C-alpha positions as CSV (number, residue, x, y, z in Angstrom):
1,M,141.1,2.1,-262.0
2,A,137.4,2.3,-262.9
3,H,135.0,0.4,-260.6
4,E,132.6,-1.3,-263.0
5,T,130.1,-3.0,-260.6
6,D,127.1,-1.9,-258.6
7,D,128.8,-3.0,-255.4
8,A,127.0,-1.1,-252.6
9,T,129.5,-2.0,-250.0
10,W,132.4,-0.6,-252.0
11,L,130.6,2.6,-252.9
12,A,129.4,3.2,-249.3
13,G,133.1,3.0,-248.2
14,Q,133.9,6.0,-250.5
15,F,131.7,8.5,-248.6
16,S,133.0,10.6,-245.7
17,E,130.0,12.9,-245.5
18,I,126.8,11.0,-245.1
19,S,124.3,13.7,-246.3
20,A,122.4,14.1,-249.6
21,R,124.8,16.9,-250.7
22,G,127.9,15.0,-249.5
23,I,126.9,11.8,-251.3
24,A,126.1,13.8,-254.5
25,N,129.4,15.7,-254.4
26,Q,131.5,12.6,-253.7
27,T,129.8,10.5,-256.3
28,A,130.3,13.3,-258.8
29,M,134.0,13.3,-257.9
30,L,134.2,9.6,-258.5
31,I,132.5,10.0,-261.9
32,R,134.7,12.9,-262.9
33,R,137.9,11.0,-262.0
34,G,136.7,8.0,-264.1
35,V,136.4,5.7,-261.0
36,L,132.7,5.4,-262.0
37,P,132.8,5.5,-265.8
38,A,130.0,6.3,-268.2
39,G,127.8,3.2,-268.4
40,A,128.5,2.0,-264.8
41,K,125.5,0.8,-262.9
42,L,124.9,2.3,-259.4
43,P,123.7,0.3,-256.5
44,T,120.0,0.5,-255.7
45,V,118.8,3.3,-253.5
46,R,117.6,0.8,-250.8
47,D,120.8,-1.3,-250.9
48,L,123.1,1.7,-250.6
49,A,121.0,3.3,-247.8
50,Y,121.1,0.0,-245.9
51,R,125.0,-0.1,-246.2
52,L,125.2,3.5,-245.0
53,G,122.6,3.1,-242.3
54,I,120.6,6.1,-243.5
55,S,117.1,6.8,-245.0
56,P,116.6,5.8,-248.7
57,A,115.2,9.3,-249.1
58,T,118.7,10.7,-248.6
59,I,120.1,8.6,-251.4
60,S,117.1,9.5,-253.6
61,E,117.8,13.2,-253.0
62,A,121.5,12.8,-253.9
63,W,120.7,10.8,-257.1
64,S,118.1,13.5,-258.0
65,E,120.8,16.2,-257.9
66,L,123.1,14.1,-260.1
67,R,120.2,13.5,-262.6
68,H,119.7,17.2,-262.6
69,Q,123.4,17.7,-263.5
70,R,123.0,15.1,-266.3
71,M,125.6,12.8,-264.7
72,I,123.4,9.9,-264.1
73,E,120.0,8.7,-265.4
74,G,117.4,6.4,-264.0
75,R,116.0,3.5,-265.9
76,G,113.0,2.6,-263.8
77,R,113.4,-0.7,-261.9
78,S,116.7,-1.3,-263.8
79,G,118.3,1.2,-261.5
80,S,120.6,4.2,-262.2
81,W,123.5,4.5,-264.5
82,V,126.4,6.9,-265.0
83,T,125.9,8.9,-268.2
84,G,128.7,11.5,-268.3
85,D,131.5,13.2,-266.4
86,T,130.5,16.9,-267.0
87,I,129.3,18.7,-263.9
88,G,126.6,21.3,-264.7
89,P,123.1,21.1,-266.1
90,R,122.7,20.9,-269.8
91,P,119.4,21.7,-271.6
92,A,118.1,18.4,-272.7
93,R,116.4,19.7,-275.8
94,T,118.3,22.8,-276.9
95,G,121.6,21.2,-276.0
96,T,121.1,18.4,-278.5
97,S,120.2,20.6,-281.5
98,G,122.3,19.8,-284.5
99,V,124.9,21.9,-286.3
100,F,124.6,21.2,-290.0
101,G,127.0,21.8,-292.9
102,S,126.8,24.6,-295.5
103,D,125.2,22.2,-298.0
104,V,122.2,21.5,-295.8
105,L,119.1,23.7,-295.9
106,D,118.7,24.3,-292.2
107,L,115.0,24.8,-291.4
108,S,115.3,23.7,-287.8
109,L,115.6,27.1,-286.2
110,S,112.6,29.4,-286.1
111,V,114.6,32.6,-286.6
112,P,114.2,35.9,-288.5
113,D,116.0,36.6,-291.8
114,T,119.0,38.6,-290.7
115,A,119.2,40.3,-294.1
116,V,116.0,42.2,-293.4
117,L,116.5,43.1,-289.8
118,P,116.5,46.9,-289.0
119,P,119.9,48.5,-289.2
120,L,121.4,49.5,-285.8
121,D,124.0,52.1,-286.7
122,L,121.9,55.2,-286.0
123,A,120.3,53.7,-282.9
124,L,123.6,52.7,-281.4
125,R,125.1,56.1,-282.2
126,H,122.2,57.7,-280.3
127,A,122.5,55.2,-277.4
128,S,126.2,55.8,-277.0
129,A,125.5,59.3,-275.8
130,A,122.9,58.3,-273.3
131,H,122.9,59.7,-269.8
132,N,124.3,57.6,-267.0
133,L,125.6,55.0,-269.5
134,H,128.3,53.5,-267.3
135,S,126.6,53.7,-264.0
136,Y,126.5,50.7,-261.6
137,E,123.0,51.7,-260.5
138,R,120.7,48.7,-260.8
139,T,117.8,50.5,-262.6
140,P,115.0,48.0,-263.5
141,I,114.3,49.8,-266.8
142,L,115.2,53.1,-268.4
143,D,112.5,55.7,-268.7
144,S,113.0,55.9,-272.4
145,L,112.4,52.2,-273.0
146,R,109.5,52.1,-270.5
147,Q,107.8,55.0,-272.3
148,A,108.4,53.4,-275.7
149,V,106.9,50.0,-274.8
150,Q,104.0,51.5,-272.8
151,Q,102.4,52.9,-275.9
152,R,101.5,49.4,-277.2
153,W,101.5,47.3,-274.1
154,P,98.3,45.2,-273.9
155,Y,97.4,46.5,-270.4
156,E,98.6,49.0,-267.7
157,P,100.9,47.1,-265.4
158,E,102.2,48.3,-262.1
159,A,105.9,47.6,-263.0
160,F,108.2,47.0,-265.9
161,L,111.6,45.3,-266.1
162,A,114.2,45.1,-268.9
163,T,115.9,41.7,-269.3
164,N,118.6,40.2,-271.4
165,G,116.3,38.6,-273.9
166,G,113.0,36.7,-273.7
167,Y,114.4,33.4,-272.5
168,N,116.5,35.2,-269.9
169,A,113.2,36.7,-268.7
170,C,111.6,33.3,-268.5
171,Y,114.6,31.8,-266.8
172,S,114.7,34.6,-264.2
173,V,111.0,34.3,-263.5
174,V,111.2,30.6,-263.0
175,Q,114.3,30.7,-260.8
176,A,112.9,33.6,-258.7
177,L,109.3,32.4,-258.3
178,I,109.1,28.6,-258.7
179,M,110.5,26.1,-256.2
180,P,112.1,22.8,-257.2
181,G,109.6,20.0,-257.2
182,A,106.7,22.3,-258.1
183,T,104.3,21.7,-261.0
184,V,104.0,24.1,-263.9
185,A,101.0,23.9,-266.3
186,I,102.1,24.7,-269.8
187,E,100.5,24.6,-273.2
188,D,101.5,21.6,-275.3
189,P,103.3,21.9,-277.7
190,T,105.4,24.8,-276.6
191,G,108.9,26.3,-277.0
192,M,111.5,23.7,-276.3
193,R,113.6,26.2,-274.3
194,L,110.7,26.8,-272.0
195,L,110.6,23.1,-271.2
196,D,114.3,23.1,-270.6
197,I,114.1,26.1,-268.3
198,I,111.3,24.5,-266.2
199,E,113.1,21.2,-265.9
200,D,116.4,22.8,-265.1
201,R,114.7,24.3,-262.0
202,G,113.6,20.8,-261.0
203,A,110.0,21.6,-261.6
204,R,107.6,19.4,-263.5
205,P,105.8,20.6,-266.7
206,L,102.2,19.6,-266.8
207,S,100.6,19.3,-270.3
208,V,97.7,21.6,-271.3
209,A,96.4,20.4,-274.6
210,C,95.6,22.9,-277.4
211,D,93.6,23.3,-280.6
212,A,93.6,25.9,-283.3
213,E,92.3,28.6,-280.9
214,G,94.8,28.0,-278.1
215,P,94.9,26.0,-274.8
216,L,91.7,24.0,-274.3
217,P,89.6,25.3,-271.3
218,E,88.9,21.7,-270.1
219,A,92.5,20.8,-270.3
220,L,93.5,23.9,-268.3
221,A,90.9,23.1,-265.7
222,Q,92.2,19.6,-265.4
223,A,95.8,20.8,-265.0
224,L,94.8,23.5,-262.4
225,A,93.2,20.7,-260.3
226,A,96.8,19.5,-259.7
227,K,97.5,22.9,-258.0
228,P,100.4,24.1,-260.3
229,V,102.3,27.2,-259.2
230,A,102.1,28.7,-262.7
231,F,100.5,28.5,-266.1
232,V,102.7,29.3,-269.1
233,Y,101.3,30.1,-272.5
234,Q,101.9,32.2,-275.6
235,P,99.0,34.6,-276.1
236,R,99.9,36.1,-279.5
237,T,101.5,34.1,-282.3
238,H,102.6,30.7,-281.1
239,S,106.3,30.0,-281.8
240,V,105.7,26.4,-282.8
241,T,102.3,26.1,-284.4
242,G,101.7,29.7,-285.7
243,R,98.2,29.9,-284.2
244,A,97.0,32.7,-281.9
245,V,94.7,32.5,-278.9
246,S,91.3,33.7,-280.1
247,P,89.4,36.4,-278.0
248,A,86.7,33.9,-277.2
249,R,89.3,31.3,-276.0
250,L,91.1,33.9,-274.0
251,A,87.9,34.8,-272.2
252,A,87.2,31.1,-271.5
253,L,90.7,30.7,-270.1
254,A,90.2,33.7,-267.9
255,E,87.1,32.1,-266.3
256,I,89.1,29.0,-265.5
257,L,92.0,30.9,-264.1
258,A,89.8,33.0,-261.9
259,G,89.3,30.0,-259.7
260,S,93.1,29.5,-259.2
261,D,95.9,31.4,-257.6
262,A,98.6,30.2,-260.1
263,L,100.9,32.7,-261.6
264,I,100.1,33.4,-265.3
265,I,103.3,33.7,-267.4
266,E,102.6,35.1,-270.9
267,D,105.5,34.5,-273.3
268,D,105.3,36.8,-276.4
269,G,108.5,35.5,-278.0
270,I,107.5,36.2,-281.6
271,G,106.8,39.8,-280.6
272,D,106.3,42.4,-283.3
273,V,107.0,40.0,-286.1
274,S,103.4,38.9,-285.4
275,P,100.6,40.6,-287.3
276,Q,98.3,40.0,-284.3
277,P,97.8,42.8,-281.8
278,P,99.4,42.4,-278.4
279,V,97.1,40.6,-275.9
280,S,97.2,39.8,-272.2
281,L,95.2,38.8,-269.2
282,G,97.0,41.4,-267.2
283,H,94.0,43.7,-266.9
284,L,92.1,40.9,-265.2
285,F,94.8,39.5,-263.0
286,P,97.4,42.3,-262.5
287,D,98.9,40.7,-259.4
288,R,99.5,37.3,-261.0
289,V,100.3,38.0,-264.7
290,I,103.9,38.2,-265.9
291,H,103.9,39.4,-269.5
292,I,107.1,39.0,-271.5
293,L,107.8,40.7,-274.8
294,S,111.0,39.8,-276.7
295,F,112.5,42.0,-279.4
296,S,114.9,39.4,-280.7
297,K,112.8,38.3,-283.7
298,S,111.6,41.7,-284.6
299,H,114.6,44.1,-284.0
300,G,117.6,41.8,-283.7
301,P,118.7,38.8,-281.6
302,D,122.0,40.5,-280.6
303,L,120.2,43.2,-278.8
304,R,119.5,40.5,-276.2
305,L,116.5,42.5,-275.0
306,A,113.0,41.8,-273.7
307,V,110.7,43.7,-271.4
308,L,108.4,42.1,-268.8
309,S,105.6,43.5,-266.8
310,S,104.2,42.4,-263.4
311,S,103.2,43.7,-260.0
312,A,105.8,45.7,-258.1
313,T,106.2,42.8,-255.6
314,V,106.9,40.2,-258.3
315,R,109.4,42.6,-260.0
316,R,111.3,43.0,-256.7
317,Q,111.5,39.2,-256.4
318,I,112.8,38.8,-259.9
319,Q,115.2,41.7,-259.5
320,S,116.5,40.2,-256.3
321,Y,117.4,37.0,-258.1
322,R,119.1,38.9,-260.9
323,S,121.3,40.7,-258.3
324,F,123.3,37.5,-258.1
325,S,124.4,37.9,-261.7
326,S,124.1,40.8,-264.1
327,G,122.0,43.0,-261.9
328,W,120.7,45.1,-264.7
329,T,120.3,45.0,-268.5
330,S,122.7,47.0,-270.6
331,R,121.7,50.7,-270.8
332,L,123.3,50.9,-274.2
333,L,121.0,48.2,-275.5
334,Q,118.0,49.6,-273.7
335,E,118.5,53.0,-275.3
336,T,119.1,51.4,-278.7
337,T,115.9,49.5,-278.5
338,A,113.9,52.5,-277.3
339,W,115.2,54.5,-280.3
340,L,114.2,51.7,-282.7
341,L,110.7,51.5,-281.2
342,T,110.1,55.2,-281.9
343,D,111.8,55.4,-285.3
344,D,109.5,55.7,-288.3
345,D,111.8,53.9,-290.7
346,T,112.2,51.0,-288.4
347,R,108.4,50.7,-288.0
348,Q,108.0,50.7,-291.8
349,R,110.7,48.0,-292.1
350,L,108.9,45.8,-289.5
351,A,105.6,46.2,-291.4
352,A,107.4,45.1,-294.6
353,N,109.0,42.2,-292.7
354,R,105.6,41.0,-291.4
355,S,104.4,40.9,-295.0
356,L,107.5,39.1,-296.2
357,Y,107.3,36.4,-293.5
358,A,103.6,35.9,-294.2
359,E,104.4,35.5,-298.0
360,R,107.1,33.0,-297.3
361,R,105.0,31.0,-294.9
362,A,102.1,31.0,-297.3
363,A,104.3,29.9,-300.2
364,L,105.3,26.8,-298.4
365,V,101.8,26.1,-297.0
366,N,100.4,26.4,-300.5
367,A,103.1,24.1,-302.0
368,L,102.3,21.6,-299.3
369,G,98.6,21.9,-300.0
370,A,99.4,21.0,-303.6
371,C,101.1,17.9,-302.3
372,G,98.0,17.0,-300.3
373,I,99.2,18.2,-296.9
374,A,96.9,20.7,-295.2
375,I,98.4,23.1,-292.7
376,P,96.0,25.0,-290.4
377,P,95.9,28.9,-290.7
378,G,98.5,30.8,-288.8
379,D,101.4,33.1,-289.0
380,G,104.9,33.6,-287.6
381,L,108.2,32.0,-288.6
382,S,107.4,28.3,-288.9
383,I,104.8,25.6,-289.5
384,W,103.8,22.5,-287.5
385,V,103.6,19.4,-289.8
386,P,102.0,16.2,-288.7
387,V,103.9,13.0,-289.6
388,T,103.4,9.3,-289.2
389,S,106.9,8.7,-287.8
390,E,109.1,11.5,-286.6
391,Q,112.2,9.5,-287.0
392,F,111.4,8.5,-290.5
393,A,110.6,12.1,-291.4
394,L,113.9,13.3,-290.0
395,V,115.9,10.7,-291.9
396,T,114.0,11.2,-295.1
397,L,114.5,15.0,-295.0
398,A,118.2,14.6,-294.1
399,A,118.6,12.5,-297.2
400,H,117.3,15.5,-299.1
401,R,119.7,17.7,-297.3
402,I,117.0,19.4,-295.3
403,A,117.1,19.8,-291.5
404,V,114.0,20.4,-289.4
405,L,113.2,20.3,-285.7
406,P,111.8,17.1,-284.2
407,G,108.4,17.9,-282.8
408,S,109.0,15.8,-279.7
409,K,111.5,18.5,-278.5
410,C,108.5,20.9,-278.2
411,A,106.1,18.6,-276.5
412,V,105.3,17.4,-273.0
413,T,103.3,14.4,-274.2
414,P,104.2,12.2,-277.2
415,T,103.6,13.8,-280.5
416,H,104.1,13.0,-284.2
417,H,105.1,16.3,-285.8
418,I,108.1,18.2,-287.2
419,R,108.5,22.0,-287.0
420,V,109.7,23.6,-290.2
421,A,111.1,27.1,-290.3
422,T,109.7,29.4,-293.0
423,A,111.1,32.9,-292.4
424,I,114.5,32.2,-293.9
425,L,113.0,30.2,-296.9
426,A,113.1,32.5,-299.9
427,D,112.8,29.9,-302.6
428,R,112.8,26.2,-303.4
429,Y,109.2,25.9,-302.0
430,D,108.2,23.0,-304.3
431,Y,111.4,21.1,-303.5
432,V,110.9,21.4,-299.8
433,A,107.2,20.6,-300.0
434,E,107.8,17.5,-302.1
435,S,110.6,16.4,-299.7
436,I,108.2,16.9,-296.8
437,R,105.5,14.9,-298.6
438,L,107.9,12.0,-298.9
439,A,108.8,12.4,-295.2
440,V,105.2,12.4,-294.2
441,T,103.8,9.7,-296.3
442,G,106.7,7.5,-297.3
443,A,105.3,7.4,-300.8
444,G,107.6,7.6,-303.8
């Protein structure tokens, strides 16, 4: 039978191991069995600690773990409540993304057009004959891939590492190098999965405001005063807004970062879809920069491949963490990507795709301009549209059978925007623009 009160005496009697971990595990078991159902209020930290004769900090630590597992949530002075019976962390932003029907124009995902991605048949045929293909040796990166990426890498790093995609690289970096409870400075807005990854680690994202040229130097200086362990930004095409960090802004950020010992994590998630040249602060801070280049948007998401660069010491730390799971990235996929990076036909296709994506983005931007909505210059796979009310905009667009991403999922601080994907939008620009106009202004 479910226990539906916040009776501290009753709950204290259910615990046989009076430690933070024991209390968290036994409370989770009560939730999973339905004894504490979703919606049940938990006793206050102070009351339960008094009944158990322990420090309130022990209860707080147990509750923190259950919040991390998304089993309970805190509501300020109202206390904590049971929210679900599933054990295991769930990404708060990515995990709540919608799945829409075939009659909905889904512009919520900033993804490439699969119809124009490079073909993989020749590359896979080449890779299938690669040397040492089925070895269990945990090689950080194959020589062929290292040589291929080195040609256009924005600086000369001490070490490279192949990973299972860009976000896998980010996740591995955060898990290996950032402790729970730490603060991470991050440009705002940013990729929603980056925020999920940081929060999953139990770290706290700290907003660094941006303008059309990138993170604001004064905002970064203010964030660094809080002694974050890392600063995360996107140096080339920004995945949310489409802007790029200008050379002058990059120099200004470097001056600010010179006075800090924070790690500098550069996420180049758009990769070679961007018309901008690769850029990095690695030549100034080779011991602190971790530069991540993803090939998902440019060469294919199912390659699940990215390459990061860092110091040899940092790479060892990341590789040690990865030893608990995959240990290495598929040699088959590494060889496939290396072949694609040196193939002339693939290079020509990527150049054509950059032009195509630019044309599609410009077509929607121009259509919005005709509706009185100005979008700042940029490139990439989406646009960042200011709205008066995010919820009104989402509902209005849904009524027009259009799905977009709520801007709040990409923001540390409150924002009033929507992100609209453009790479997969091959027509209907006027219809989408007019629907967005109605969503933005509410005018008929």
